N, C-alpha and C positions, 0 to 999 in steps of 0.2 A: 504493500500500500506505499502511495506518495506520501510524504510529509507536506502536508498543505500550511503550514506554520513553521515560522524561527521558534522553534521551542525552548523556553527558559530564557530567551535573549532577553526580553523585557526586565527580569529579575537580575539578569547582570550589570544593568546600567550603572549601579551603584559600584561593584566591582571592577567594571572598565574605567571608570572615571578615577578610582584610586590606584589604577593598576600600576607599578613602579617597574619602568622600561629598565630592567638590568641585562645586561650583556650576557648572552651565552660566554661561560668561561671556555669552552673547549667545542668545536665544530664536530657533529655527529662522523664519522669517521664512512667515507664513500665505501672504503674494503668491508669485507668481513658481513656480506650479507648471505651466506650460507640457510640462514633461519628464516630468510624473507622472500624464497624462489617459490613457494608454495603457487601453482598455475601457471609458472613465467615457462616461455618456451627457452629451451636450450640452445638452439642455433635462430636467431633474431635479427635480421640486417636490412638495408635498405631493398625495398622493392617486396618483403615479404609480408602476406597478410599477418595481423597479429590474431592469435587464438588461442586463447587461455587453454591450459591442459587439462582445465578441470573448472567449473563453474566458478564465477567468484563472483561478489557483489561489492561496489565502490558508492560509496555518499559523493553527493554531487551539490553544489550551491546552485539552484536554478533562477535565474532572474526572469519572471514570467512577465512578458512583453502584452500590452493589452491589443495590440492589433493581432496577435496568434496566441490567445492563453492557452496554458497547456492543458492536454489531452492525456487521459491516462491511455486511450486505445489507438494514438498515432502508431503507424507504421515503424517510424524512429526507433522508438523503444526495442519492439521485437525483431526488427532488422539489425539493432547494434546487438542484441544477444547471439541472434542466428550467424551472423557474421566474426564474434570474438567471442563468445561464450560469458560474455560479462553482461550483469544486470546492473543498471543505475538506480539509484536509490534517491531522487531529488528532494532536497530542503527547498522548498519553493517558496520566496518571498517576491512580492511587487515589484515592479521596474521602478516606481516611482521613490522607492524608499531602499534599494538596493545596496548603496553604499552604507548608509547607516547600518541596516540591518547586518551587513555583513561584517561590520566594526564590532558590533555589540555578539554576534556570536564567536569570532574571533579571540575578543575579550574574554568571553564567559568561556572558554575551551569548549565549547561547542560546535565548532567550526567543521562540514563535512570536510572530507579527505581532499577532493577536487574541490579549487573554487576560482572558477573563471569568471570571464568578463572583468579583468582589471587590468586597469590602463597602468602602463610604465609609468613610475612615480608613486603610484596608490599602495604600494608594498611597503613601501619607507616608514610607515606608522607600525609596520607589526614586525620588521627587522629585530630591533633590538629586545624584545620580549620571548626572541626564540618560536613565537608561535607559529611562523612559516618555514617553510626549508629552503637552504640555502641550494637550489635545483641545479647551481653549476655543478655542484660535485657529482651530479650522478647523470651526467651526459653521455657517459660510457653506456648508460643503458636504453639512450634515445639516438639509433643512427639517421633515422630522417632528420630528426632535427640539427644533429651535427653537418648532415650532406648540404642543409640548405643554408647554412651559415657559411659553408666553404665555396658551394656553387653560386651562390648569389652576391658573395663577397660583403656579408653582413657583420664581419667583425666590428666595425667602427661603430655601428648602431648597439650590436651587444654589449662593448663597454661602455657605453653610455649608461648600461643598466646597474654596473658593479657597485658595490656597498666599499667603506673604509678598508673591509676584510679582503678585496680583492673577488668576492662570491656576488653574484645575483640570486635575486629571490623571487622574480616571476620569468615565467614560459612566454616571452611575446608572441601575439602573431606577426607573421614576416611575410612581406610582399617581394613578389620577385622586381616588381616597379612600383614607383613611387604610385599612388592614387589618391587624386585631388578630385572630391566630390561636389562642393559647395560653391556657390557662385551667385550671381544675380538672375532671376527669372524676370523678362522685361516683354512687355507688348509688342511682337512684331508688327502689327497690323497698324498700330500708332507709328511706328518707326517709319513705314510704309506712306502712312499719310502726311508725313512731315517732310518726307524724302530723305532721311536720316538713314544710315549704315548703322550696325551694331557698333557700338563703339569699344574701342580695343584698349585704351588708358582711362585711368580713373579721371581725369582730365576729360576725355570724350564723354566719360559719361556726368559730368557736370555739365559740360555742352548739350547732350539729349534731354537733361532734366530741364533747363533752362527753356527749351525749344517747347516741351512739352508742358510747360507751366504758362509759356506767352500764349500757346492755343488753347490750354484748358485751365484758365486764372483760378475756376473754383476747388481746384484738386491740390492735393499734393503729392505730384508724380511719384515719389517713393515714400510707402507707407511700410515699414518692415515687422517682423515678429524673432520670435526664439531668442528674448532678451535674460529667460532664467538660466542658471541661477545667478546672472549677474547682468546688466542693461547690455545690450547687444553682443549677446553672446555670440552667434553665429558670425554676425555683421563685422565684430572688432576681431574677431578670430582670423577669416580669410583678409578682412582688408588691413589688417596688422602685418600679414606675411607680406603682402606688396609693399609695405613701407619698411621692411626690413625690421621688423619689433614684433611683438606677441600681445592679444589682447581677449577680451571676450571669454569664449570656452577654454581657448588654448594659453590664458595669460599664464606668463611663469615668471617670476621675480626678478630674473635676470638674463640676460641675452648676450650672447657670444659677439664680440666685437674683433674678425677674423684679422683687421688690419692694426689694431692695437694688440693682440694676442692676451686679453683680459676679458673678464666679463664684464657690464656696464647694468648699471639698475632700471630697470625695463620703464617703469611709471614714470621715470625722471629723466628718461633719455629724449633727445633732440628727435630721432625718428617717432616715438610715442607722441609726441608734442605736434608732430606736424600732422599725423592722422586725426589726432582730436582738432585741429585749426581746419582740413578738410572736412570734417562732418558740421563742426560748428558752422562753416561758409554754408552749407547744404539748408542746415537747419535755419540760419538768419535769412537766407534768400527764399524762403518758404517752399523750398524743393525737395523738402524730406519733413514727414510727419512727425514732430516733437515727441506724439505719442508712442513712437516707434521703439522705444527704450521702457513702455511699462505697458502697453497694452497685450492684452490676450492674445494667442494664435489666432483664435476664432475671428476676433474684431479685425485684425489685420488681412485674414481671407478676405471677409466680407467686405473691406473698402474695393479690395482688389476685385471680386466678381461683380461689385455695383457700380464701377468705374471711377470710383474716386482716388483710387491710384492706378498706378502702370507698371511699377515694379517694385520685387521683392524678394530678398533672400530666399534660396532652396536648394535642393539636390534631387538628383534624378527621381528618386522616390516618391518624394514630395511633389515635384512636379507633375508626375502622372496618376499619382493616388489620390491626390488633393486638390493640387491648383486648377489643373484644367477641368477635371469635372464640376469644379465652384463656376467658373467663367461659361462651361457651357449651358448650364440650367440659364444663364441671365443674360449670356451675351453670347451668342453659339457660333458669331462670324470672329469672335476674335480671336487672336494667335498668341500663344506665349511660349518662349524659346529661353533655355539655359543658355545663358552667353558665356564662353571663355571668361576664366578670373582677369579682370581688368588688369593691366600693366601697372605699377607703380614706380616710385624711387629706386626701388631694390632691383627693379630691370625684368626680365621676360625669365620669372623661375617658377618651378613647380614646387609648392610649399609644404608639399605632404612628406610627412613621414614614412618609411617603410615599415614602421613597427606600428601594431593597435595592442588594442584587449588581448589579454592573454591568460594566462594560469597559474594562480600558485598554490602549493601544494601545503596542506597542514602538516608541522611537524610531527604530530600524533601518527601520519599514516605511514614514516617510518618504521613503527613498532607494528607493522603490520606484517603476518606472514605473507601477505599478498602482493607488498610492497612493489617488487621486481615487475609483477605483472602488470598492476597498475601504472607504474612507469612507462613499460611497453606499451599498453593501450593508449595511452595518452599521445604517445609519440606516433603510433599510428594513424589514431582518428585526428588528430591537429595538425600532423607534420608530414606523413606521407601523400603523395599526390591521390591515391587511391583513397585514401580515409578523406580527403579536404573535397574531391568529389564527392564522394557518399553524402557528407554533411550537408553540401549544399544542393545537390541536385536528386538524389535520393536513390531511386533503384532503374537500374536500365531497363527498358520495355512496361514498367509502372509509371512512373512518373515523368521520363523523359527517354529519348532516343537519341541516337549517335551517327550520325552518317560517315561514309568513307573518309571522308576528310577531318575525324573527326569533332566535328562542330555539334554540339547539344541542341536539343530543340523540347520544352515539355511536350507531354503526349497531348492528343486532342482536346480530351477533357482536363486538361489541368492549367491551368494560368496560374502564372506571378509577375508582379512587377510589369503589367500592361502586355504581356506577351499571352497570347492566346485569351483575350479580354473575354470571350464567350465560353471559356471552360466553365464548367459546373465544380470543379474543385480546384482549393486553392491549396499550392506546394507548402504553405506554412502553416496554415488553418489546418487544413484536414489531414496533412502527412507530417508535420513537424520539421520538414526539410528547410533549408537557408534560415536556421535558426541561430540568433547571433549568441548565445551559448555554446555553441560547437563550430562553427561556418566562418573561421577566422583567415584571413591572407591567402596565398597560394601563388601558382604561376599567371601571367598575365592574362592567360588566353581563358584561365577557369575565372578570375576574378573580373572579368569583363563579358563573362559570358551569358550573363541575364543582359546586357545593354541593349538598347535598340540602336538602330543607325545613328541618331542622331546624338546619342550619348557616346557611342564609337568616334564620332566626330569631335567632340568634346573633349575626349581623352588623346584623340590625335593630336589636337593642338597644346594640351597641356605635357604631354608626354614628349613632345619637342623642346620644351624648356629646358633650363639649366636646373637639376635638383640642387635644394638647398644643402648649405654645408652642417655636415653632423656635427653639433656644439663637442668640445671634448668633454670626459667624464671629470666630474668633480663630488664625489663622495666624501659625505661628510662623517666624521666619528659619531658614536652615540652620544657624547656631551654635547659635538656641534647640533648635533639634529635636535637633541632636544631643546637647547636654545633657539634654533632656529626656530620652533615649531612656535615658539613664544611670540617671537617677533612677526610673523608670517600674517597672521591672521589681522592683526591690527595694520600691516603696512597694506595689506591688499585691499582692505574694507578701504582703507583712507584711496588707495587709488582709485579704485570703482567709482565710491560715491565724488570724488572731484572730476572724473573723466566725466561723468553725467553732468557734472555743474560746467564743465568747461564747453562742453558740446551744445548744450540748450542755451549757452550764453548768458547763464546764472553766475558765472566768475568770469570776470576778464581775463585775457591771456596776459595783461600786463601783470598778473599778481601770479605768473608761472614761478618766479624765484620763490616768492614766499612758500607757495606750494613745496616747491621742492627743499625749503628750508623745514617744511613739516614734516615731511619724508624721512628727513635725516634729525629730526628730535623723534621719531618712532624708531631710530635704531638700524633706517637705511644703508647708512655707509657701514656701520660695524656688519650686516649683514653681508653685504657685498665682499668686506674684506675677507671674510671668514669663506665663502665660496671662493674666491680667487685665490686664497692661500691653500684650499682642498684641491684645486685644480693644480697648483705648483706642486702641490707633495704628492698627487696622482702623477705626475709627470715624472718628477725625479725616481719614483719608486720602481718606475716601470718603464725606464730607460729614455 
């Protein structure tokens, strides 16, 4: 029976809050696994199908997505067991509270063995307590993971995951090529009406918005969404990349400055200031709805559908599943397209990381007699070509077909992301595949296999651009991490609050120096000094 609740986690709040983060005095040795090989394959290598030599069961934390809520009778579960002799026991938590519930479970010592949907950096909070496993100690059990690192030259990205002990504690999703999916959706029919082409740069975006405003003075041409958990979540994320900084969902306290060979404090940098000035110009000239940073997603969608706006942030799935259907009901002749990410001061770059959310392993799993089998299973499902194809597409002949050239397509009665829109069954909702708990990364052709032709064109443009420079590692010691955690929240809160004030014109840019001084008063310089020393320390210790 699936566990539908995060049992005992609420009772652990007090325990979590008072948890003392004490570094493990000694790493669990990677050798001497003789008592942990029950169910493991004696010979398991690249290209092998993992099948446990006896039935085994592993608990897994399950992020329950509202678009495809978990069903116990999904073929996903039975097929996993059929192929691997593994039965998964999900501990189900709602997607809206996933990070909080994950922390509570780990803090209470109740975490399942497998903890997926963990983005790089989120593991930091659990390292010092010894609650999660240093997975880098066990890579010899994961031939497909190791092959991907070597074949795709992922070592620079992997090194960014290392802690001060030189080890890493999350198995990331890995992409063969960067995959950037967020940009602006724009009414192409309005562009045609105004005799304009799709804007290439952010300056071009400004010009387009000006023309839209002149033709439709009662509108805010750009009205945005996705502001949680902080204002401008999506927009500042991809706009920040165009300016050579970070913001919104992807905000990082520090940004690597290659020319200076050091990190700078993001929220006080010139690039960050220029990004805010651009948005302030849009708001001040009434080209952007000031409610973009506070309104609900539904409100932003309604404005687009009702012709009160013409531009909004999007990704491919949202464009197909939400925005176009909204418009079709109210403006059937409207044409909405996702434009390539506009180019900013950072140049023609692809800002996407090749790492994405991955898997932590509870330290308790190391004690299991099935530990080796579990690591082999994770390696096959998350990192082998066959496992990744299975997680994304399901069962050949049942949910998809493959032609002689290897191109995949859903079977006639199955639909997914706009493919076979008349299909009566949904690959995620009715089968459980293409599930964010299991389907991470992979080869370029697999990642792009759901993409319609227009998204393929978008990706073609993005993949022709220069990948961003991977910042060097700067792992903090346990003591430094504890100190950093005390500084980070007030610093980020101040950056977030004042970013919105600068954008909306509630605070003039003549006060920028005063704002930077306020960050210094909240220890931004001490934080930055700590990070740069950690970078220098890592460089010295690794040649």
